[in-house]
C-alpha positions, 0 to 999 in steps of 0.5 A, spaced: 126 664 447 126 664 455 119 664 455 118 659 450 123 654 453 119 656 460 112 654 457 115 648 454 118 645 460 111 646 463 108 642 458 113 637 459 112 637 466 104 637 466 104 631 461 109 627 465 105 628 471 098 627 468 098 625 461 093 631 459 095 637 463 100 639 457 094 639 452 090 643 457 096 648 458 097 649 451 089 651 450 090 655 456 095 659 453 092 660 446 085 662 449 089 667 454 092 671 449 085 673 445 082 674 452 087 679 454 088 674 460 095 676 463 095 676 471 097 670 474 091 668 478 086 669 472 091 665 468 091 659 473 084 659 474 083 659 466 088 653 466 085 649 472 078 650 469 080 647 462 084 641 466 078 640 470 074 639 463 079 635 460 079 630 466 072 630 465 072 628 458 078 623 459 073 620 464 068 619 459 072 617 453 077 612 456 072 606 456 072 607 448 080 606 449 079 600 454 080 603 461 076 605 466 077 609 472 077 607 479 072 611 483 075 616 488 068 618 490 066 612 495 062 612 501 063 609 508 061 602 507 065 601 500 071 596 501 075 599 496 078 606 496 083 610 493 088 612 498 089 620 496 084 624 491 091 626 488 091 620 484 084 622 481 086 629 480 093 627 476 089 622 472 093 616 475 086 611 477 085 608 470 085 600 469 082 595 464 076 592 466 079 586 468 083 589 473 077 593 476 073 587 477 079 584 480 080 590 485 073 590 487 073 582 488 079 582 492 076 588 496 069 584 497 073 578 499 077 581 504 071 585 507 067 578 507 073 574 511 075 580 515 068 584 516 069 592 515 076 591 512 078 597 507 082 595 501 086 601 499 089 602 492 094 607 490 097 608 483 094 605 477 095 608 470 093 614 465 087 614 461 090 613 454 095 610 450 099 604 451 106 605 453 105 612 456 110 612 462 106 613 469 113 616 473 116 613 477 113 606 475 117 602 470 111 598 468 104 602 469 103 603 462 098 599 459 092 599 464 094 592 467 097 594 473 095 597 480 098 598 486 095 596 493 097 599 500 099 593 505 094 592 511 097 595 517 096 595 525 099 599 530 104 598 535 100 595 540 097 590 535 090 593 533 088 593 526 088 600 523 083 600 518 084 604 511 090 607 514 097 607 511 104 609 514 105 614 508 100 620 507 100 617 499 101 610 501 108 610 498 116 611 501 114 608 508 118 602 507 118 595 512 126 595 513 129 588 513 132 585 519 138 582 520 139 575 516 133 577 511 134 576 504 137 582 500 138 581 493 140 588 492 146 588 497 152 591 495 149 594 488 150 601 486 146 602 480 146 609 478 140 608 473 135 606 478 128 608 482 130 603 488 130 609 492 131 608 500 129 615 502 132 614 509 131 621 511 124 620 511 123 614 515 123 617 521 117 621 519 112 616 518 108 613 524 111 606 527 105 602 524 107 595 522 104 590 517 098 586 519 100 579 517 093 576 517 090 580 512 096 581 508 097 574 507 090 573 506 089 578 500 096 575 497 093 568 498 086 570 494 090 574 489 094 567 487 088 563 487 082 566 485 085 572 482 089 568 477 083 563 475 078 568 475 081 574 473 088 572 469 093 575 475 100 574 472 105 577 477 105 580 484 111 584 486 113 584 494 120 584 497 123 578 498 124 579 506 117 580 506 115 574 502 119 570 507 116 573 513 109 572 510 110 565 509 109 566 501 111 561 496 107 562 490 111 563 484 106 568 482 109 573 487 116 575 485 122 580 486 121 586 481 129 587 480 134 592 483 132 597 478 125 598 480 122 601 486 122 598 493 116 593 494 116 593 501 111 599 502 106 597 497 104 591 493 104 591 485 099 586 481 098 586 474 094 582 469 095 578 463 
């Protein structure tokens, strides 16, 4: 019973993390028995081989289901990059064709307006099945959502091209100043993903948001993004929205139960 429970927990965790990892694990278990593979290194190698194959199959078949992968294989001149290979390893880089076109067009625009600028994408969606949760996100479940990193500068004001404060682009928050709008002040929801990760903040470099590029990206999204690609919403924390001078109605607050959005920009299309 313990062994069965252990395997089921592994399947659940892999499924939640990667969508297809649980299936690869079950196949590995089924194959390992007749092949008499019992040692952990060999079992791990078998699973990784099957998972890699399943990921390649997902990459080829996801377009049939209306989703395309954002490429993790980018060159020196590409204006759009994914922050970490981990997003591709975990199959979290899939979007609808409309969202992929929007992301590419935004990056091209930013590179044209600010030559050489790299736009950094973060979490997208899994390759299959509308409604399948991409934890810890509450809404990345249909291929129509994508997160971008902010553009950053160092403490001297020099633009840091392609850099993020966090190694994965998340959880390094821009802290509000005294007097800033705080819509969740005083709330203590027990069921929430609005985590502050206070213990981590001192570990991140003291970069600051590069206002010109960030404001320009949001301005393009709320004009060209809306008219050409059907952009529906952008989530940014109110204190950053005010700091950047953004007033467009497409830029909204995500609510107090969702994750903070002063470490990344969330966009979604219709």
